[in-house]
MARROLUM-576301 format. One record per residue: chain; z, y, x of N, C-alpha, C in turn. Coordinates in nm, 4 decimals. Example, Ala and Ser with C-alpha at 12.3 -4.5 7.8 and 13.67 -1.06 7.14 Angstrom:
BEGIN
NODE kette       nz       ny       nx      caz      cay      cax       cz       cy       cx
NODE     A   0.7800  -0.5690   1.3190   0.7800  -0.4500   1.2300   0.7800  -0.3300   1.3200
NODE     A   0.7080  -0.2250   1.2850   0.7140  -0.1060   1.3670   0.7870   0.0030   1.2900
***
This chain:
BEGIN
NODE kette       nz       ny       nx      caz      cay      cax       cz       cy       cx
NODE     A -10.4532  -2.8316   0.7316 -10.5613  -2.8424   0.6353 -10.5013  -2.8796   0.4999
NODE     A -10.5246  -2.7966   0.4011 -10.4677  -2.8197   0.2675 -10.5165  -2.9488   0.2044
NODE     A -10.6374  -2.9894   0.2359 -10.6900  -3.1147   0.1795 -10.6085  -3.2342   0.2295
NODE     A -10.5727  -3.2334   0.3569 -10.4896  -3.3410   0.4119 -10.3491  -3.3386   0.3532
NODE     A -10.2947  -3.2178   0.3361 -10.1612  -3.2050   0.2763 -10.1633  -3.2592   0.1336
NODE     A -10.2646  -3.2232   0.0560 -10.2775  -3.2713  -0.0823 -10.2900  -3.4227  -0.0859
NODE     A -10.3655  -3.4785   0.0082 -10.3823  -3.6238   0.0146 -10.2477  -3.6920   0.0384
NODE     A -10.1676  -3.6400   0.1293 -10.0344  -3.6965   0.1557  -9.9447  -3.6831   0.0330
NODE     A  -9.9534  -3.5687  -0.0325  -9.8732  -3.5466  -0.1527  -9.9091  -3.6473  -0.2614
NODE     A -10.0375  -3.6662  -0.2840 -10.0815  -3.7606  -0.3873 -10.0348  -3.9019  -0.3560
NODE     A -10.0430  -3.9402  -0.2297 -10.0025  -4.0748  -0.1907  -9.8523  -4.0944  -0.2075
NODE     A  -9.7740  -3.9952  -0.1737  -9.6285  -4.0067  -0.1834  -9.5726  -3.9822  -0.3218
NODE     A  -9.6501  -3.9180  -0.4088  -9.5992  -3.8844  -0.5414  -9.5680  -4.0078  -0.6250
NODE     A  -9.6443  -4.1132  -0.6080  -9.6185  -4.2348  -0.6866  -9.4803  -4.2902  -0.6560
NODE     A  -9.4388  -4.2827  -0.5309  -9.3057  -4.3295  -0.4937  -9.1989  -4.2336  -0.5435
NODE     A  -9.2216  -4.1053  -0.5273  -9.1231  -4.0049  -0.5674  -9.1052  -3.9985  -0.7178
NODE     A  -9.2109  -4.0192  -0.7929  -9.2035  -4.0072  -0.9381  -9.1085  -4.1093  -0.9988
NODE     A  -9.0916  -4.2227  -0.9341  -9.0038  -4.3244  -0.9905  -8.8594  -4.2756  -1.0001
NODE     A  -8.8171  -4.1859  -0.9119  -8.6808  -4.1339  -0.9169  -8.6621  -4.0368  -1.0335
NODE     A  -8.7658  -3.9613  -1.0644  -8.7611  -3.8732  -1.1813  -8.7548  -3.9582  -1.3077
NODE     A  -8.8401  -4.0599  -1.3162  -8.8393  -4.1493  -1.4322  -8.7045  -4.2189  -1.4463
NODE     A  -8.6471  -4.2599  -1.3339  -8.5194  -4.3303  -1.3369  -8.4089  -4.2399  -1.3905
NODE     A  -8.4089  -4.1136  -1.3511  -8.3080  -4.0205  -1.3992  -8.3188  -4.0038  -1.5512
NODE     A  -8.4401  -3.9846  -1.6011  -8.4608  -3.9684  -1.7450  -8.4170  -4.0949  -1.8187
NODE     A  -8.4558  -4.2096  -1.7662  -8.4180  -4.3354  -1.8309  -8.2661  -4.3535  -1.8339
NODE     A  -8.1986  -4.3244  -1.7238  -8.0526  -4.3416  -1.7196  -7.9833  -4.2529  -1.8224
NODE     A  -8.0303  -4.1309  -1.8377  -7.9707  -4.0420  -1.9374  -7.9908  -4.0962  -2.0787
NODE     A  -8.1107  -4.1422  -2.1065  -8.1407  -4.1969  -2.2398  -8.0614  -4.3250  -2.2641
NODE     A  -8.0627  -4.4155  -2.1670  -7.9950  -4.5450  -2.1840  -7.8446  -4.5283  -2.2000
NODE     A  -7.7826  -4.4440  -2.1201  -7.6376  -4.4235  -2.1333  -7.6026  -4.3699  -2.2711
NODE     A  -7.6819  -4.2785  -2.3212  -7.6558  -4.2219  -2.4542  -7.6686  -4.3299  -2.5621
NODE     A  -7.7746  -4.4090  -2.5559  -7.7944  -4.5151  -2.6558  -7.6826  -4.6177  -2.6482
NODE     A  -7.6420  -4.6553  -2.5271  -7.5388  -4.7576  -2.5124  -7.4023  -4.7089  -2.5582
NODE     A  -7.3736  -4.5813  -2.5397  -7.2464  -4.5281  -2.5911  -7.2423  -4.5392  -2.7431
NODE     A  -7.3563  -4.5187  -2.8070  -7.3612  -4.5290  -2.9525  -7.3575  -4.6743  -3.0003
NODE     A  -7.4253  -4.7639  -2.9277  -7.4342  -4.9043  -2.9711  -7.3132  -4.9868  -2.9300
NODE     A  -7.2713  -4.9740  -2.8046  -7.1696  -5.0645  -2.7529  -7.0466  -4.9980  -2.6949
NODE     A  -7.0416  -4.8664  -2.6988  -6.9259  -4.7955  -2.6456  -6.9088  -4.8194  -2.4960
NODE     A  -6.7843  -4.8220  -2.4548  -6.7533  -4.8379  -2.3118  -6.8011  -4.9717  -2.2575
NODE     A  -6.7916  -5.0778  -2.3368  -6.8392  -5.2091  -2.2910  -6.9890  -5.2065  -2.2638
NODE     A  -7.0646  -5.1426  -2.3522  -7.2094  -5.1339  -2.3339  -7.2458  -5.0595  -2.2063
NODE     A  -7.1777  -4.9484  -2.1807  -7.2056  -4.8710  -2.0597  -7.1597  -4.9472  -1.9351
NODE     A  -7.0464  -5.0157  -1.9437  -6.9981  -5.0933  -1.8291  -7.0957  -5.2068  -1.7960
NODE     A  -7.1469  -5.2737  -1.8975  -7.2437  -5.3820  -1.8741  -7.3743  -5.3235  -1.8204
NODE     A  -7.4142  -5.2074  -1.8691  -7.5349  -5.1428  -1.8169  -7.5188  -5.1113  -1.6687
NODE     A  -7.4011  -5.0633  -1.6302  -7.3748  -5.0361  -1.4885  -7.3825  -5.1651  -1.4076
NODE     A  -7.3271  -5.2718  -1.4607  -7.3347  -5.4029  -1.3963  -7.4799  -5.4469  -1.3785
NODE     A  -7.5590  -5.4340  -1.4849  -7.6995  -5.4745  -1.4794  -7.7765  -5.3875  -1.3801
NODE     A  -7.7534  -5.2568  -1.3839  -7.8225  -5.1670  -1.2905  -7.7927  -5.2045  -1.1456
NODE     A  -7.6659  -5.2213  -1.1139  -7.6291  -5.2529  -0.9757  -7.6798  -5.3901  -0.9327
NODE     A  -7.6730  -5.4862  -1.0210  -7.7244  -5.6192  -0.9890  -7.8750  -5.6169  -0.9732
NODE     A  -7.9426  -5.5368  -1.0555  -8.0884  -5.5282  -1.0442  -8.1279  -5.4722  -0.9081
NODE     A  -8.0493  -5.3786  -0.8557  -8.0799  -5.3260  -0.7225  -8.0740  -5.4370  -0.6187
NODE     A  -7.9755  -5.5251  -0.6305  -7.9631  -5.6347  -0.5335  -8.0861  -5.7255  -0.5359
NODE     A  -8.1351  -5.7556  -0.6556  -8.2525  -5.8428  -0.6665  -8.3786  -5.7676  -0.6257
NODE     A  -8.3971  -5.6484  -0.6800  -8.5214  -5.5760  -0.6579  -8.5362  -5.5274  -0.5137
NODE     A  -8.4257  -5.5095  -0.4437  -8.4345  -5.4726  -0.3017  -8.4935  -5.5859  -0.2188
NODE     A  -8.4797  -5.7074  -0.2642  -8.5428  -5.8198  -0.1936  -8.6950  -5.8061  -0.1994
NODE     A  -8.7465  -5.7735  -0.3167  -8.8909  -5.7503  -0.3308  -8.9335  -5.6295  -0.2474
NODE     A  -8.8539  -5.5246  -0.2550  -8.8854  -5.4020  -0.1828  -8.8865  -5.4259  -0.0323
NODE     A  -8.7946  -5.5083   0.0164  -8.7914  -5.5396   0.1593  -8.9170  -5.6110   0.2059
NODE     A  -8.9621  -5.7062   0.1277  -9.0860  -5.7773   0.1614  -9.2042  -5.6812   0.1561
NODE     A  -9.2063  -5.5962   0.0543  -9.3167  -5.5007   0.0400  -9.3210  -5.4044   0.1582
NODE     A  -9.2056  -5.3557   0.1996  -9.2016  -5.2625   0.3132  -9.2395  -5.3310   0.4447
NODE     A  -9.2071  -5.4575   0.4570  -9.2459  -5.5306   0.5776  -9.3973  -5.5503   0.5834
NODE     A  -9.4597  -5.5660   0.4677  -9.6041  -5.5904   0.4638  -9.6863  -5.4618   0.4705
NODE     A  -9.6268  -5.3478   0.4356  -9.7030  -5.2227   0.4283  -9.7777  -5.1870   0.5573
NODE     A  -9.7141  -5.1930   0.6743  -9.7897  -5.1565   0.7957  -9.9081  -5.2500   0.8214
NODE     A  -9.8890  -5.3762   0.7926  -9.9987  -5.4710   0.8109 -10.1127  -5.4421   0.7145
NODE     A -10.0782  -5.4147   0.5910 -10.1808  -5.3843   0.4913 -10.2573  -5.2591   0.5314
NODE     A -10.1833  -5.1552   0.5718 -10.2473  -5.0319   0.6159 -10.3399  -5.0538   0.7334
NODE     A -10.2972  -5.1372   0.8271 -10.3798  -5.1672   0.9436 -10.5066  -5.2407   0.9025
NODE     A -10.4928  -5.3422   0.8186 -10.6105  -5.4197   0.7769 -10.7062  -5.3374   0.6907
NODE     A -10.6523  -5.2467   0.6095 -10.7390  -5.1577   0.5316 -10.8149  -5.0655   0.6265
NODE     A -10.7433  -5.0100   0.7258 -10.8072  -4.9218   0.8239 -10.9124  -4.9930   0.9066
NODE     A -10.8892  -5.1186   0.9380 -10.9847  -5.1977   1.0171 -11.0943  -5.2593   0.9301
NODE     A -11.0847  -5.2439   0.7995 -11.1789  -5.3062   0.7050 -11.1820  -5.4580   0.7213
NODE     A -11.0649  -5.5153   0.7453 -11.0532  -5.6597   0.7626 -11.0080  -5.7218   0.6304
NODE     A -11.1024  -5.7616   0.5493 -11.0684  -5.8179   0.4191 -10.9970  -5.9520   0.4326
NODE     A -11.0294  -6.0277   0.5345 -10.9631  -6.1573   0.5536 -10.8153  -6.1364   0.5878
NODE     A -10.7865  -6.0472   0.6798 -10.6474  -6.0181   0.7151 -10.5710  -5.9585   0.5986
NODE     A -10.6374  -5.8719   0.5222 -10.5747  -5.8110   0.4063 -10.5396  -5.9158   0.3010
NODE     A -10.6344  -6.0042   0.2692 -10.6077  -6.1101   0.1697 -10.4926  -6.2001   0.2151
NODE     A -10.4924  -6.2354   0.3415 -10.3865  -6.3236   0.3925 -10.2497  -6.2544   0.3840
NODE     A -10.2456  -6.1277   0.4213 -10.1199  -6.0532   0.4156 -10.0716  -6.0379   0.2718
NODE     A -10.1630  -6.0070   0.1810 -10.1249  -5.9950   0.0402 -10.0732  -6.1277  -0.0142
NODE     A -10.1413  -6.2346   0.0189 -10.0988  -6.3675  -0.0275  -9.9589  -6.4004   0.0264
NODE     A  -9.9366  -6.3764   0.1550  -9.8047  -6.4024   0.2128  -9.6986  -6.3098   0.1533
NODE     A  -9.7360  -6.1840   0.1309  -9.6415  -6.0887   0.0724  -9.5970  -6.1297  -0.0661
NODE     A  -9.6934  -6.1684  -0.1496  -9.6568  -6.2135  -0.2841  -9.5763  -6.3431  -0.2784
NODE     A  -9.6180  -6.4351  -0.1937  -9.5481  -6.5640  -0.1856  -9.4023  -6.5436  -0.1437
NODE     A  -9.3791  -6.4717  -0.0335  -9.2436  -6.4525   0.0167  -9.1624  -6.3605  -0.0743
NODE     A  -9.2272  -6.2581  -0.1266  -9.1559  -6.1678  -0.2167  -9.1065  -6.2382  -0.3413
NODE     A  -9.1954  -6.3146  -0.4036  -9.1558  -6.3866  -0.5249  -9.0555  -6.4971  -0.4945
NODE     A  -9.0641  -6.5548  -0.3754  -8.9697  -6.6600  -0.3400  -8.8285  -6.6026  -0.3184
NODE     A  -8.8144  -6.4991  -0.2356  -8.6802  -6.4464  -0.2101  -8.6250  -6.3754  -0.3334
NODE     A  -8.7109  -6.3037  -0.4059  -8.6660  -6.2408  -0.5296  -8.6287  -6.3442  -0.6340
NODE     A  -8.7061  -6.4517  -0.6405  -8.6762  -6.5601  -0.7333  -8.5444  -6.6284  -0.7019
NODE     A  -8.5149  -6.6441  -0.5735  -8.3855  -6.7024  -0.5348  -8.2703  -6.6103  -0.5740
NODE     A  -8.2887  -6.4802  -0.5556  -8.1873  -6.3843  -0.5996  -8.1675  -6.3901  -0.7499
NODE     A  -8.2777  -6.3975  -0.8235  -8.2705  -6.4072  -0.9697  -8.2033  -6.5374  -1.0128
NODE     A  -8.2330  -6.6456  -0.9438  -8.1711  -6.7743  -0.9757  -8.0199  -6.7672  -0.9560
NODE     A  -7.9767  -6.7033  -0.8482  -7.8330  -6.6864  -0.8235  -7.7680  -6.6095  -0.9383
NODE     A  -7.8314  -6.5000  -0.9800  -7.7768  -6.4194  -1.0902  -7.7753  -6.5013  -1.2191
NODE     A  -7.8808  -6.5766  -1.2437  -7.8888  -6.6574  -1.3654  -7.7807  -6.7649  -1.3686
NODE     A  -7.7536  -6.8279  -1.2538  -7.6569  -6.9373  -1.2492  -7.5113  -6.8906  -1.2460
NODE     A  -7.4863  -6.7712  -1.1910  -7.3477  -6.7261  -1.1732  -7.3222  -6.5879  -1.2329
NODE     A  -7.3582  -6.5657  -1.3584  -7.3383  -6.4313  -1.4148  -7.1912  -6.3940  -1.4311
NODE     A  -7.1076  -6.4923  -1.4613  -6.9657  -6.4611  -1.4809  -6.8992  -6.4190  -1.3504
NODE     A  -6.9415  -6.4767  -1.2388  -6.8867  -6.4359  -1.1093  -6.9243  -6.2911  -1.0788
NODE     A  -7.0468  -6.2538  -1.1120  -7.0891  -6.1156  -1.0901  -7.0150  -6.0206  -1.1831
NODE     A  -6.9919  -6.0640  -1.3066  -6.9134  -5.9826  -1.3996  -6.7738  -5.9577  -1.3428
NODE     A  -6.7115  -6.0623  -1.2923  -6.5777  -6.0486  -1.2347  -6.5800  -5.9568  -1.1128
NODE     A  -6.6828  -5.9680  -1.0322  -6.6962  -5.8837  -0.9130  -6.7014  -5.7356  -0.9496
NODE     A  -6.7632  -5.7043  -1.0633  -6.7757  -5.5660  -1.1079  -6.6651  -5.5241  -1.2052
NODE     A  -6.5654  -5.6099  -1.2240  -6.4496  -5.5732  -1.3046  -6.4661  -5.5908  -1.4541
NODE     A  -6.5651  -5.6667  -1.4969  -6.5831  -5.6955  -1.6397  -6.4882  -5.8099  -1.6731
NODE     A  -6.3905  -5.7849  -1.7644  -6.2868  -5.8852  -1.7866  -6.2674  -5.9256  -1.9312
NODE     A  -6.2869  -5.8357  -2.0258  -6.2613  -5.8730  -2.1651  -6.3642  -5.9769  -2.2094
NODE     A  -6.3256  -6.0589  -2.3034  -6.4138  -6.1674  -2.3496  -6.5449  -6.1127  -2.4051
NODE     A  -6.5368  -6.0045  -2.4824  -6.6569  -5.9455  -2.5422  -6.7506  -5.8917  -2.4336
NODE     A  -6.6945  -5.8183  -2.3388  -6.7761  -5.7610  -2.2307  -6.8290  -5.8708  -2.1388
NODE     A  -6.7507  -5.9740  -2.1152  -6.7935  -6.0855  -2.0313  -6.9105  -6.1601  -2.0946
NODE     A  -6.9031  -6.1822  -2.2246  -7.0119  -6.2494  -2.2964  -7.1383  -6.1644  -2.2924
NODE     A  -7.1257  -6.0355  -2.3202  -7.2403  -5.9452  -2.3184  -7.2965  -5.9322  -2.1772
NODE     A  -7.2087  -5.9220  -2.0776  -7.2521  -5.9099  -1.9388  -7.3263  -6.0332  -1.8897
NODE     A  -7.2772  -6.1504  -1.9233  -7.3437  -6.2744  -1.8827  -7.4820  -6.2846  -1.9449
NODE     A  -7.4900  -6.2516  -2.0735  -7.6189  -6.2541  -2.1431  -7.7156  -6.1539  -2.0786
NODE     A  -7.6688  -6.0319  -2.0557  -7.7543  -5.9267  -1.9990  -7.8015  -5.9643  -1.8582
NODE     A  -7.7158  -6.0257  -1.7782  -7.7555  -6.0653  -1.6426  -7.8596  -6.1770  -1.6453
NODE     A  -7.8467  -6.2679  -1.7394  -7.9477  -6.3750  -1.7492  -8.0838  -6.3188  -1.7929
NODE     A  -8.0815  -6.2227  -1.8824  -8.2063  -6.1568  -1.9224  -8.2648  -6.0822  -1.8030
NODE     A  -8.1794  -6.0138  -1.7282  -8.2234  -5.9432  -1.6072  -8.2888  -6.0396  -1.5086
NODE     A  -8.2263  -6.1541  -1.4881  -8.2791  -6.2520  -1.3928  -8.4200  -6.2948  -1.4329
NODE     A  -8.4403  -6.3181  -1.5597  -8.5722  -6.3571  -1.6090  -8.6739  -6.2439  -1.5879
NODE     A  -8.6371  -6.1252  -1.6294  -8.7286  -6.0112  -1.6209  -8.7550  -5.9622  -1.4800
NODE     A  -8.6646  -5.9922  -1.3889  -8.6810  -5.9419  -1.2524  -8.8026  -6.0032  -1.1830
NODE     A  -8.8449  -6.1191  -1.2259  -8.9648  -6.1785  -1.1661  -9.0882  -6.0935  -1.1950
NODE     A  -9.0970  -6.0415  -1.3170  -9.2094  -5.9555  -1.3540  -9.1978  -5.8191  -1.2860
NODE     A  -9.0757  -5.7669  -1.2827  -9.0538  -5.6387  -1.2154  -9.0842  -5.6512  -1.0665
NODE     A  -9.0473  -5.7631  -1.0076  -9.0740  -5.7856  -0.8655  -9.2226  -5.7888  -0.8352
NODE     A  -9.2988  -5.8554  -0.9216  -9.4442  -5.8581  -0.9021  -9.5019  -5.7175  -0.9123
NODE     A  -9.4485  -5.6359  -1.0029  -9.4951  -5.4976  -1.0163  -9.4575  -5.4149  -0.8934
NODE     A  -9.3381  -5.4363  -0.8394  -9.2953  -5.3647  -0.7189  -9.3856  -5.3996  -0.6012
NODE     A  -9.4127  -5.5276  -0.5852  -9.5005  -5.5702  -0.4760  -9.6398  -5.5102  -0.4920
NODE     A  -9.6936  -5.5163  -0.6127  -9.8285  -5.4640  -0.6373  -9.8343  -5.3136  -0.6131
NODE     A  -9.7348  -5.2415  -0.6621  -9.7308  -5.0965  -0.6414  -9.7267  -5.0622  -0.4928
NODE     A  -9.6417  -5.1298  -0.4209  -9.6284  -5.1040  -0.2774  -9.7555  -5.1402  -0.2023
NODE     A  -9.8170  -5.2504  -0.2402  -9.9402  -5.2921  -0.1729 -10.0541  -5.1957  -0.2051
NODE     A -10.0573  -5.1423  -0.3272 -10.1587  -5.0414  -0.3618 -10.1387  -4.9166  -0.2773
NODE     A -10.0141  -4.8758  -0.2637  -9.9859  -4.7552  -0.1859 -10.0221  -4.7760  -0.0391
NODE     A  -9.9907  -4.8912   0.0157 -10.0240  -4.9195   0.1549 -10.1744  -4.9241   0.1761
NODE     A -10.2461  -4.9655   0.0736 -10.3918  -4.9719   0.0823 -10.4595  -4.8425   0.0414
NODE     A -10.3813  -4.7351   0.0304 -10.4290  -4.6010  -0.0039 -10.4926  -4.5939  -0.1421
NODE     A -10.4441  -4.6763  -0.2335 -10.4866  -4.6699  -0.3735 -10.3785  -4.5938  -0.4498
NODE     A -10.3750  -4.4617  -0.4300 -10.2674  -4.3825  -0.4894 -10.2725  -4.3810  -0.6409
NODE     A -10.3899  -4.3920  -0.7000 -10.3989  -4.3947  -0.8459 -10.3388  -4.5235  -0.9017
NODE     A -10.3690  -4.6354  -0.8389 -10.3115  -4.7624  -0.8824 -10.1605  -4.7637  -0.8659
NODE     A -10.1126  -4.7126  -0.7528  -9.9683  -4.7090  -0.7281  -9.8982  -4.6185  -0.8292
NODE     A  -9.9573  -4.5021  -0.8570  -9.8965  -4.4104  -0.9533  -9.8985  -4.4703  -1.0934
NODE     A -10.0062  -4.5376  -1.1296 -10.0151  -4.5995  -1.2616  -9.9060  -4.7046  -1.2796
NODE     A  -9.8895  -4.7896  -1.1799  -9.7860  -4.8935  -1.1892  -9.6473  -4.8315  -1.1935
NODE     A  -9.6216  -4.7316  -1.1077  -9.4910  -4.6651  -1.1073  -9.4645  -4.5976  -1.2411
NODE     A  -9.5658  -4.5340  -1.2989  -9.5496  -4.4656  -1.4280  -9.5262  -4.5644  -1.5412
NODE     A  -9.6027  -4.6723  -1.5434  -9.5850  -4.7730  -1.6472  -9.4476  -4.8370  -1.6378
NODE     A  -9.4104  -4.8757  -1.5157  -9.2836  -4.9450  -1.4943  -9.1642  -4.8521  -1.5153
NODE     A  -9.1762  -4.7273  -1.4723  -9.0623  -4.6374  -1.4746  -9.0440  -4.5586  -1.6028
NODE     A  -9.1521  -4.5391  -1.6797  -9.1370  -4.4535  -1.7972  -9.2224  -4.4972  -1.9152
NODE     A  -9.3498  -4.5143  -1.8948  -9.4414  -4.5324  -2.0077  -9.4175  -4.6614  -2.0858
NODE     A  -9.3631  -4.7617  -2.0219  -9.3276  -4.8852  -2.0925  -9.1762  -4.8939  -2.1105
NODE     A  -9.1012  -4.8612  -2.0064  -8.9559  -4.8791  -2.0071  -8.8868  -4.7960  -2.1144
NODE     A  -8.9163  -4.6680  -2.1215  -8.8456  -4.5812  -2.2156  -8.8797  -4.6154  -2.3606
NODE     A  -9.0077  -4.6316  -2.3979  -9.0344  -4.6727  -2.5373  -8.9733  -4.8091  -2.5720
NODE     A  -8.9767  -4.9039  -2.4774  -8.9151  -5.0355  -2.5040  -8.7652  -5.0211  -2.5248
NODE     A  -8.7005  -4.9372  -2.4446  -8.5565  -4.9158  -2.4612  -8.5270  -4.8574  -2.5987
NODE     A  -8.6088  -4.7639  -2.6418  -8.5879  -4.7034  -2.7741  -8.6103  -4.8052  -2.8856
NODE     A  -8.7156  -4.8828  -2.8736  -8.7468  -4.9831  -2.9769  -8.6412  -5.0924  -2.9796
NODE     A  -8.6072  -5.1470  -2.8639  -8.5095  -5.2561  -2.8603  -8.3704  -5.2092  -2.9008
NODE     A  -8.3386  -5.0835  -2.8754  -8.2072  -5.0337  -2.9170  -8.1959  -5.0283  -3.0689
NODE     A  -8.3088  -5.0145  -3.1379  -8.3070  -5.0158  -3.2849  -8.2766  -5.1551  -3.3377
NODE     A  -8.3096  -5.2578  -3.2601  -8.2855  -5.3956  -3.3028  -8.1389  -5.4320  -3.2827
NODE     A  -8.0784  -5.3819  -3.1758  -7.9379  -5.4097  -3.1522  -7.9059  -5.4188  -3.0043
NODE     A  -7.7771  -5.4301  -2.9766  -7.7289  -5.4290  -2.8383  -7.7806  -5.5470  -2.7577
NODE     A  -7.7849  -5.6644  -2.8171  -7.8318  -5.7817  -2.7406  -7.9830  -5.7735  -2.7118
NODE     A  -8.0579  -5.7105  -2.7998  -8.2009  -5.6935  -2.7777  -8.2289  -5.5868  -2.6724
NODE     A  -8.1386  -5.4908  -2.6574  -8.1572  -5.3808  -2.5633  -8.1857  -5.4310  -2.4210
NODE     A  -8.1231  -5.5388  -2.3808  -8.1344  -5.5857  -2.2414  -8.2737  -5.6395  -2.2108
NODE     A  -8.3530  -5.6698  -2.3112  -8.4878  -5.7201  -2.2878  -8.5836  -5.6105  -2.2426
NODE     A  -8.5441  -5.4861  -2.2558  -8.6341  -5.3801  -2.2112  -8.6462  -5.3829  -2.0609
***
């Protein structure tokens, strides 16, 4: 039935679209960083990207663990079970993601060394960028949890909106604007 196929496509598109947005963002960001910071800027961006995966995967893990429960409670029309699962999902997601962010905030130089950042200039920029990442990851984590919970609850429009805002509609314009201010401002995007 084409209607069922379309429904599955719409539900999955919010997740898939983030990879398209990510590709576009990476191309834009690498180009801007080569102009602003040269090899050091791109090396620090790689460090930030890889470290962000470590933190954001913690949120994603909690979200994926909660998805079957959310889907079940939505299907059963159990608002009490759904509220409890959402509350636990946000609590645990923000807690484990927050601990990951705290680790990055407290030990940025160790992470720089782990990724081969050694020059004083790159080390200073990398430490600053990782601390900004740690701060911003709490907001990104809440968005990841919300997007995943919307998708599990069959709110494909909400999930797509959050994925679009997070992956392109806010991220790319912020990167362009902050890059005009300078290299240190770029990391706030």
